[in-house]
Backbone as CSV, one residue per row, in Angstrom:
resi,resn,N_x,N_y,N_z,CA_x,CA_y,CA_z,C_x,C_y,C_z
1,GLN,0.703,-17.413,-14.960,1.081,-16.770,-16.233,0.717,-15.343,-16.244
2,LEU,-0.381,-14.935,-15.680,-0.886,-13.578,-15.659,0.182,-12.771,-14.896
3,THR,0.660,-13.197,-13.792,1.630,-12.466,-13.008,2.922,-12.281,-13.832
4,ASP,3.269,-13.319,-14.645,4.435,-13.179,-15.512,4.283,-12.028,-16.467
5,GLU,3.110,-11.786,-16.986,2.919,-10.731,-17.962,3.017,-9.387,-17.175
6,ILE,2.541,-9.287,-16.032,2.599,-7.980,-15.225,4.009,-7.702,-14.838
7,THR,4.754,-8.792,-14.440,6.036,-8.560,-13.857,7.208,-8.730,-14.858
8,ARG,6.913,-9.046,-16.138,7.950,-9.295,-17.091,8.923,-8.079,-17.174
9,GLY,10.172,-8.332,-17.076,11.229,-7.307,-17.188,11.321,-6.373,-15.996
10,LYS,10.575,-6.735,-14.937,10.679,-5.819,-13.692,11.302,-6.632,-12.591
11,LYS,12.004,-5.929,-11.779,12.630,-6.556,-10.593,12.040,-5.947,-9.320
12,GLY,12.223,-6.641,-8.274,11.740,-6.119,-6.996,10.228,-6.139,-6.772
13,ILE,9.549,-6.997,-7.399,8.079,-7.142,-7.262,7.737,-8.289,-6.316
14,TYR,6.868,-8.043,-5.379,6.384,-9.119,-4.523,4.943,-8.908,-4.283
15,ALA,4.376,-9.919,-3.595,2.878,-9.966,-3.402,2.550,-9.976,-1.943
16,LEU,1.457,-9.300,-1.602,0.958,-9.237,-0.197,-0.547,-9.615,-0.258
17,ARG,-0.967,-10.401,0.746,-2.368,-10.652,0.867,-2.993,-9.607,1.822
18,VAL,-4.118,-9.039,1.379,-4.797,-7.941,2.064,-5.603,-8.549,3.151
19,LYS,-5.462,-7.860,4.357,-6.408,-8.216,5.478,-7.128,-6.912,5.834
20,GLY,-8.438,-7.023,5.807,-9.216,-5.816,6.231,-9.808,-5.076,4.986
21,PHE,-10.561,-3.985,5.325,-11.322,-3.283,4.294,-10.908,-1.790,4.272
22,SER,-9.718,-1.425,4.645,-9.408,-0.028,4.689,-9.262,0.591,3.264
23,MET,-9.099,-0.264,2.252,-8.973,0.237,0.904,-10.150,-0.188,-0.061
24,ILE,-11.231,-0.513,0.533,-12.334,-1.090,-0.248,-12.861,-0.119,-1.325
25,ASP,-12.869,1.197,-1.021,-13.395,2.135,-1.986,-12.412,2.332,-3.174
26,ALA,-11.226,1.768,-3.060,-10.258,1.682,-4.175,-10.339,0.290,-4.827
27,LEU,-11.300,-0.461,-4.434,-11.504,-1.753,-5.018,-10.455,-2.777,-4.580
28,VAL,-9.982,-2.626,-3.398,-8.969,-3.551,-2.797,-9.588,-4.074,-1.516
29,GLY,-9.914,-5.304,-1.441,-10.611,-5.853,-0.256,-9.881,-7.000,0.460
30,ASP,-10.494,-7.434,1.535,-9.955,-8.497,2.327,-9.824,-9.749,1.447
31,GLY,-8.598,-10.298,1.543,-8.319,-11.526,0.771,-7.664,-11.347,-0.580
32,ASP,-7.744,-10.078,-1.100,-7.119,-9.774,-2.380,-5.592,-9.951,-2.267
33,ILE,-4.890,-10.085,-3.358,-3.455,-10.044,-3.361,-3.011,-8.841,-4.201
34,VAL,-2.197,-8.011,-3.521,-1.651,-6.845,-4.241,-0.204,-7.124,-4.638
35,LEU,0.145,-6.657,-5.812,1.449,-6.749,-6.368,2.169,-5.400,-6.065
36,ILE,3.250,-5.435,-5.388,4.023,-4.310,-4.953,5.332,-4.177,-5.742
37,GLN,5.628,-2.986,-6.295,6.881,-2.696,-6.875,7.690,-2.040,-5.796
38,GLN,8.775,-2.743,-5.406,9.612,-2.272,-4.279,10.208,-0.914,-4.621
39,MET,10.039,0.066,-3.748,10.724,1.350,-3.840,10.532,2.048,-2.503
40,SER,11.364,3.043,-2.248,11.407,3.714,-0.953,10.626,5.029,-0.951
41,ALA,10.123,5.492,-2.041,9.283,6.722,-2.079,8.235,6.487,-3.200
42,VAL,7.095,7.206,-2.960,6.036,7.209,-3.926,5.532,8.561,-4.139
43,GLU,4.744,8.793,-5.216,4.133,10.109,-5.547,2.968,10.342,-4.592
44,GLU,2.677,11.567,-4.421,1.494,12.006,-3.621,0.250,11.235,-4.002
45,GLY,-0.405,10.630,-3.085,-1.677,9.969,-3.298,-1.558,8.499,-3.854
46,GLU,-0.384,8.045,-4.115,-0.265,6.691,-4.577,-0.500,5.703,-3.453
47,MET,-1.083,4.572,-3.841,-1.304,3.484,-2.900,-0.046,2.766,-2.721
48,ALA,0.327,2.570,-1.377,1.646,1.968,-1.082,1.531,1.011,0.123
49,ALA,2.462,0.069,0.142,2.694,-0.709,1.345,3.676,0.049,2.217
50,VAL,3.254,0.303,3.464,4.082,1.114,4.377,4.334,0.364,5.717
51,TRP,5.608,0.305,6.021,5.966,-0.324,7.275,5.800,0.671,8.413
52,LEU,5.011,0.227,9.438,4.810,1.118,10.612,5.802,0.579,11.701
53,LYS,6.839,1.372,11.913,7.912,0.855,12.791,7.499,0.603,14.187
54,VAL,6.646,1.408,14.839,6.240,1.265,16.156,5.313,-0.007,16.264
55,GLU,4.338,-0.128,15.419,3.375,-1.197,15.423,3.999,-2.536,14.918
56,GLN,5.152,-2.431,14.183,5.816,-3.597,13.573,4.908,-4.315,12.654
57,GLU,4.253,-3.595,11.746,3.331,-4.172,10.743,3.275,-3.346,9.496
58,VAL,2.832,-3.936,8.388,2.657,-3.243,7.185,1.180,-2.846,7.023
59,THR,0.968,-1.671,6.429,-0.356,-1.226,6.052,-0.436,-0.810,4.637
60,LEU,-1.575,-0.937,4.001,-1.755,-0.459,2.634,-2.643,0.721,2.701
61,LYS,-2.068,1.924,2.258,-2.787,3.203,2.313,-2.326,4.052,1.170
62,LYS,-3.027,5.182,0.882,-2.551,6.249,0.005,-1.742,7.163,0.864
63,VAL,-0.581,7.581,0.316,0.437,8.331,1.047,0.452,9.794,0.655
64,TYR,0.410,10.638,1.672,0.515,12.064,1.463,1.488,12.695,2.454
65,HIS,2.335,13.673,1.951,3.236,14.399,2.848,2.635,15.719,3.179
66,GLU,2.446,15.930,4.465,1.707,17.134,4.925,2.602,17.813,5.992
67,GLY,3.342,18.844,5.594,4.161,19.551,6.582,5.241,18.539,7.028
68,GLY,5.374,18.435,8.351,6.364,17.525,8.895,5.876,16.181,9.230
69,ARG,4.735,15.729,8.634,4.260,14.439,8.916,3.718,13.750,7.710
70,ILE,3.470,12.419,7.847,2.970,11.521,6.683,1.518,11.236,7.026
71,ARG,0.621,11.482,6.040,-0.739,11.006,6.245,-1.004,9.717,5.492
72,LEU,-1.388,8.729,6.100,-1.803,7.517,5.478,-3.275,7.426,5.388
73,GLN,-3.779,7.554,4.202,-5.230,7.708,3.968,-5.938,6.429,3.513
74,PRO,-6.817,5.906,4.325,-7.520,4.732,3.842,-8.498,5.131,2.752
75,ALA,-8.955,4.222,1.930,-9.968,4.430,0.956,-11.265,3.697,1.450
76,ASN,-11.745,4.271,2.557,-12.931,3.691,3.206,-13.515,4.829,4.059
77,LYS,-14.696,5.284,3.698,-15.332,6.437,4.326,-15.586,6.184,5.867
78,GLU,-15.580,4.978,6.277,-15.797,4.622,7.683,-14.537,4.759,8.480
79,MET,-13.385,5.003,7.862,-12.078,4.938,8.579,-11.455,6.293,8.520
80,GLN,-10.689,6.627,9.579,-9.971,7.900,9.645,-8.516,7.804,9.168
81,PRO,-7.912,8.848,8.646,-6.559,8.844,8.269,-5.607,8.612,9.498
82,MET,-4.456,8.093,9.138,-3.395,7.868,10.185,-2.281,8.888,9.925
83,TYR,-1.765,9.484,10.995,-0.671,10.463,10.895,0.553,9.969,11.598
84,TYR,1.748,10.148,10.948,3.001,9.660,11.543,4.135,10.657,11.301
85,PRO,5.038,10.752,12.169,6.287,11.433,11.878,7.011,10.570,10.766
86,PRO,7.691,11.265,9.839,8.412,10.532,8.831,9.322,9.427,9.306
87,ASP,9.950,9.618,10.476,10.856,8.535,10.975,10.143,7.307,11.493
88,ASP,8.838,7.402,11.669,8.133,6.181,12.191,7.593,5.332,11.095
89,VAL,7.696,5.707,9.756,7.208,4.886,8.678,8.240,4.723,7.623
90,GLU,8.139,3.597,6.931,9.032,3.328,5.805,8.216,2.794,4.625
91,ILE,8.304,3.548,3.493,7.591,3.094,2.300,8.351,1.844,1.780
92,GLN,7.527,0.771,1.600,8.037,-0.420,1.094,7.898,-0.559,-0.474
93,GLY,6.897,0.095,-1.026,6.674,-0.010,-2.472,5.256,0.434,-2.842
94,LYS,5.020,0.635,-4.119,3.700,1.013,-4.568,2.988,-0.136,-5.181
95,VAL,1.654,-0.046,-5.114,0.781,-1.066,-5.661,0.751,-0.961,-7.180
96,ILE,1.047,-2.059,-7.867,1.009,-2.043,-9.332,-0.018,-3.022,-9.900
97,GLY,-0.699,-3.750,-9.006,-1.709,-4.679,-9.516,-2.436,-5.286,-8.333
98,VAL,-3.650,-5.760,-8.680,-4.476,-6.402,-7.657,-5.080,-7.654,-8.279
99,LEU,-4.939,-8.792,-7.534,-5.470,-10.090,-7.989,-6.539,-10.552,-6.985
100,ARG,-7.693,-11.122,-7.497,-8.699,-11.647,-6.602,-9.398,-12.783,-7.217
101,LYS,-9.965,-13.619,-6.405,-10.848,-14.691,-6.882,-12.268,-14.105,-7.017
102,LEU,-12.956,-14.597,-8.011,-14.329,-14.166,-8.198,-15.283,-15.133,-7.576
């Protein structure tokens, strides 16, 4: 029911289960479920699900455009940012909610 309230009237929303701790300082941790609003571009600094074409996997990071490259910034002081040419990544959508068990 809670997800119905969050998604009411919206299309293109899906959920992903988080693996790892790269976004822990943004209060998103291992095992959490993030709700993603499907879109192909996000604003600077928004948290997004990003398809890494070479690695063939999705990562959850804050997205920044810097010159001719994309910086995927983790929210974890122990981790380094990831840099990619724009053609090597595909924005899948932005995070609109986080669900977790207490």
